[in-house]
C-alpha positions in Angstrom: 167.6 204.9 133.8 165.1 202.4 132.3 165.3 198.6 132.6 162.9 195.7 132.3 163.4 192.7 134.6 161.5 189.6 135.8 160.0 190.2 139.2 160.8 186.7 140.4 164.5 187.1 139.6 164.5 190.4 141.4 162.7 189.0 144.4 165.3 186.2 144.8 168.2 188.7 144.5 166.6 191.1 147.0 166.2 188.3 149.6 170.0 188.1 149.8 170.8 191.7 149.5 168.4 192.8 152.2 170.6 190.9 154.8 173.3 193.5 154.4 171.0 196.5 154.8 171.6 198.6 157.9 169.0 199.7 160.4 171.2 202.4 161.9 169.4 205.7 161.6 172.6 207.7 161.9 173.4 206.9 158.2 170.1 206.9 156.3 171.8 205.9 153.0 172.7 202.5 154.5 169.0 201.6 154.7 168.9 201.8 150.9 169.8 199.4 148.2 171.8 200.7 145.2 170.5 199.8 141.7 173.1 200.2 139.0 171.8 199.4 135.5 174.2 198.8 132.6 175.4 196.1 130.1 172.1 194.1 130.1 172.1 193.7 133.9 171.4 195.5 137.1 173.7 195.3 140.1 172.1 195.4 143.4 174.3 196.5 146.3 173.8 196.9 150.0 176.0 197.3 153.0 175.9 198.1 156.7 179.7 198.8 156.7 180.3 195.4 158.4 179.3 193.2 155.4 178.3 194.0 151.9 176.4 192.1 149.2 176.5 192.7 145.5 174.3 190.6 143.0 174.0 190.8 139.3 170.4 190.5 138.0 169.8 189.9 134.2 167.8 192.7 132.7 167.0 194.5 129.5 168.7 197.9 129.9 167.2 200.6 127.6 168.9 203.4 129.4 171.8 203.0 131.9 171.8 204.7 135.2 171.9 204.3 139.0 169.9 205.2 142.0 169.4 204.2 145.7 166.0 203.2 146.9 164.7 202.4 150.4 165.5 198.7 150.7 162.6 197.4 152.8 160.0 199.3 150.9 161.4 198.2 147.5 161.8 194.6 148.6 158.3 194.4 150.1 156.8 196.0 147.0 158.5 193.6 144.6 157.4 190.7 146.8 153.7 191.6 146.3 154.0 191.2 142.5 153.4 188.0 140.7 155.8 186.4 138.2 155.8 189.1 135.5 158.0 191.6 133.7 158.3 194.9 135.4 159.9 198.2 134.3 162.0 200.4 136.5 162.7 203.9 135.2 163.7 207.4 136.3 162.7 210.3 134.1 164.7 213.4 133.6 161.8 215.4 135.0 161.7 213.4 138.2 165.3 212.5 138.9 164.6 211.5 142.5 161.7 209.2 141.8 161.8 205.6 140.7 158.8 204.3 138.8 158.0 200.6 139.2 155.5 199.5 136.6 154.0 196.0 136.4 151.4 194.5 134.2 148.5 196.0 136.3 150.3 198.2 138.8 152.4 201.3 139.0 154.4 202.8 141.9 156.6 205.8 142.6 159.4 205.6 145.1 161.4 208.5 146.4 165.2 207.8 146.0 168.6 209.0 147.1 171.4 209.9 144.7 173.7 207.0 143.9 176.8 209.1 144.7 175.8 209.0 148.4 176.1 205.2 148.5 179.5 204.0 149.9 181.9 202.1 147.7 181.9 198.4 148.6 185.4 197.6 147.3 188.0 199.1 144.9 189.5 195.8 143.8 189.0 192.2 144.7 192.5 191.5 145.8 194.4 188.1 145.4 192.4 184.9 145.1 193.4 182.8 148.2 191.0 179.9 148.0 188.0 178.1 146.5 185.0 176.6 148.2 182.0 174.5 147.3 178.5 175.7 148.4 178.3 172.4 150.4 181.4 173.4 152.4 180.0 176.8 153.1 176.8 175.3 154.4 178.7 172.9 156.6 180.6 175.7 158.2 177.5 177.7 158.8 175.8 174.7 160.5 178.6 173.0 162.4 181.2 175.7 163.3 180.1 179.3 163.5 177.6 178.8 166.4 180.6 178.3 168.8 182.0 181.7 168.1 181.7 184.5 170.7 179.0 187.2 170.6 181.2 189.4 172.7 183.6 191.9 171.1 186.1 192.1 174.0 188.3 189.5 172.4 187.9 190.1 168.6 189.6 186.8 167.6 186.8 184.8 169.3 184.1 186.6 167.4 185.4 185.0 164.2 186.2 181.6 162.6 189.8 180.6 161.9 190.5 179.4 158.4 193.9 177.7 157.8 195.3 175.1 155.5 195.4 171.6 156.8 198.6 169.6 156.8 196.9 166.7 155.0 195.3 169.1 152.5 192.0 171.1 152.6 191.1 173.6 155.2 190.7 173.5 159.0 188.0 175.9 160.4 187.7 176.6 164.1 185.5 178.7 166.3 185.5 179.1 170.0 184.1 181.5 172.7 186.5 180.2 175.4 184.0 177.7 176.9 183.4 175.5 173.8 185.1 174.9 170.5 184.0 173.6 167.1 186.5 172.2 164.6 185.7 171.1 161.0 188.3 169.9 158.5 187.1 170.1 154.9 189.1 168.3 152.3 186.6 167.9 149.4 185.5 170.9 147.3 187.8 173.3 149.1 191.3 174.6 148.8 193.3 177.5 150.2 196.6 179.0 149.1 199.4 177.7 151.3 200.3 180.5 153.7 201.8 180.9 157.2 199.1 183.5 157.8 195.7 182.1 158.7 192.6 184.1 158.2 190.1 184.9 161.0 186.8 185.6 159.3 183.9 187.3 161.2 181.2 184.9 162.3 178.5 186.9 160.6 180.4 186.7 157.2 180.6 182.9 157.7 176.9 182.6 158.5 176.0 184.5 155.3 178.2 182.1 153.2 175.2 179.8 153.3 173.4 182.1 150.8 175.5 180.5 148.0 173.5 177.6 146.6 174.8 176.9 143.1 176.9 173.9 142.3 179.7 176.0 140.8 182.8 176.9 142.7 183.1 179.9 145.0 186.3 182.0 144.9 187.7 183.8 147.9 189.7 187.0 147.4 191.8 188.8 150.1 193.4 192.2 150.0 196.0 192.5 152.8 196.2 196.2 152.4 192.8 196.7 154.1 192.0 193.1 155.3 189.2 192.9 152.8 187.5 189.6 152.0 185.3 188.9 149.0 183.5 185.6 148.3 182.2 185.3 144.7 180.0 182.9 142.8 178.0 183.4 139.6 177.6 187.2 139.9 177.0 187.2 143.7 179.6 188.9 145.9 179.8 188.8 149.7 182.2 191.5 151.0 183.7 191.8 154.5 186.9 192.2 156.4 189.1 189.7 158.2 189.8 190.2 161.9 193.3 191.3 162.6 194.0 189.5 165.9 195.8 186.4 167.3 193.6 183.3 167.5 194.2 181.3 170.7 196.4 178.1 170.5 193.3 175.8 170.4 195.3 172.6 169.6 196.6 172.5 173.2 193.1 172.2 174.8 191.9 169.3 172.6 192.4 166.0 174.6 194.5 163.5 172.8 193.3 160.6 175.0 190.1 159.7 176.8 189.2 157.4 179.7 185.6 157.0 178.6 183.7 157.0 175.2 180.0 156.5 174.7 178.1 156.3 171.4 174.5 157.3 171.6 171.5 158.6 169.6 171.7 162.3 168.9 167.9 162.8 168.7 167.2 160.9 171.9 169.9 162.9 173.7 168.5 166.2 172.3 165.0 165.3 173.6 166.4 164.4 177.0 168.5 167.6 177.4 165.5 169.7 176.4 163.4 168.1 179.1 166.2 168.5 181.7 166.6 172.2 180.7 163.1 172.8 182.2 164.4 171.8 185.6 167.9 173.4 185.2 166.8 177.1 185.1 167.3 177.7 188.8 170.6 175.9 189.1 172.8 177.7 186.7 171.4 175.8 183.7 173.5 172.7 184.2 172.9 169.2 183.0 174.8 166.0 184.2 175.9 163.3 181.8 176.5 160.0 183.6 178.3 157.3 181.5 177.7 153.8 182.8 177.7 150.2 181.5 173.9 150.3 181.3 173.8 153.3 179.0 174.0 157.1 179.5 172.0 159.0 182.1 171.1 162.7 181.5 169.8 164.6 184.5 169.1 168.0 186.1 167.8 169.0 189.5 167.1 172.1 191.5 165.8 172.6 195.0 163.1 174.9 193.9 161.7 173.0 190.9 162.6 169.3 191.4 164.5 167.0 189.2 164.3 165.1 186.0 166.4 162.2 184.6 166.5 160.2 181.4 168.4 157.1 180.5 169.2 156.5 176.9 170.9 153.5 175.3 174.6 153.9 174.8 177.7 151.8 174.1 180.4 152.6 176.6 184.1 151.9 176.0 186.3 152.5 179.0 185.4 153.4 182.6 182.2 154.8 184.0 182.3 158.6 184.4 180.3 161.7 184.7 180.5 165.3 183.6 178.4 168.5 184.1 177.8 170.9 181.1 176.0 174.2 180.5 172.6 173.1 179.1 172.6 175.7 176.3 176.0 174.5 175.0 174.8 170.9 174.8 171.6 171.9 173.1 173.5 174.0 170.6 175.8 171.2 169.4 173.1 168.5 169.4 170.7 170.7 167.4 173.2 172.0 164.9 174.3 168.5 163.8 172.5 166.2 161.5 172.6 162.4 161.5 171.7 160.0 164.2 174.8 158.6 165.9 177.1 160.8 168.0 179.8 160.1 170.6 181.0 161.8 173.8 184.6 161.2 175.1 186.0 162.4 178.4 188.8 161.8 180.9 187.0 163.0 184.0 184.6 165.5 185.5 187.2 168.3 185.4 188.4 167.9 181.8 186.7 168.9 178.6 184.1 166.6 177.0 184.4 166.1 173.2 181.5 165.3 171.0 182.2 163.6 167.7 180.4 162.0 164.8 181.7 158.4 164.6 181.3 158.1 160.9 182.8 161.6 160.2 186.2 162.1 161.9 186.6 165.6 160.3 184.5 167.2 163.0 184.7 167.6 166.8 183.0 169.9 169.3 184.6 170.5 172.7 182.7 171.8 175.8 184.4 172.7 179.0 182.8 171.2 182.1 181.2 173.1 185.0 182.7 172.3 188.4 180.1 171.6 191.0 
């Protein structure tokens, strides 16, 4: 194998591929990145058997070939180089050594044979949808944080993707205590199907790697639940979750007794301050909705108490509700924009956060009974 490639282009590709590299020592080959050189490009591949990433990098290929190199060492080395042409080659005499030669540098890296590296996919499967990079970023920011980190209920560790009745896609994540829902109608489409897809949360987080303005294509193979998201020579590979997503529609309140509109940034600062006093009381914060605005408070016997009043426009009756502090911090910090609303029916019913100027989103948090 002998190829010439721009170091900057290689650095950018490695920054994405390295996210799929495994740290599990039981399978040493998974700590490597596969370099496959042919047809005026090199394919970089990495996988931890949960997700995989494949990226095409333009290159001048003098001699085709493939090898697997330690991913962290290779990425760190390439990152030390300036913007220059570098040559990667393996000689017949040293078939297990990759030479990396720059303008003023040379390195030799011990490799593993390419045949040891696992196959990421056999075929892409059927194309089931298209997405814009903006929609992927939206899901990564607004939805996926509400998924569960526990594996006891597999469906809750993913994000539900299903076609919306009015067109577009509805994406939902919940851990059983909170729920994020985002409807995307622009720049996205999914094939009409009775079967919705539950996509692992980690896969959805990594969807934010796609930055180009061109369309992403999603492929699905029902034979092995394989998912592939592709854009401009970049492939993200994973598997859907074969489980039943809970009937989330039934827990979203259709009516509310109180709605208050307030500043997201002011509320975020207030909750962060209250969180300092909430550590000894189960990390709870109280939202009090009144005609004079909205009060946010926390108190513990051991530490004391803290309260903040922020301006708010109340519609309906005065009310109050107690939330887990971390859940409120999560939703307030993951959203952008200034204005946000909270609607509720009472202290024992869920509170729903919305963006008044964007009805496509809602975030529900179950209250804490005191």
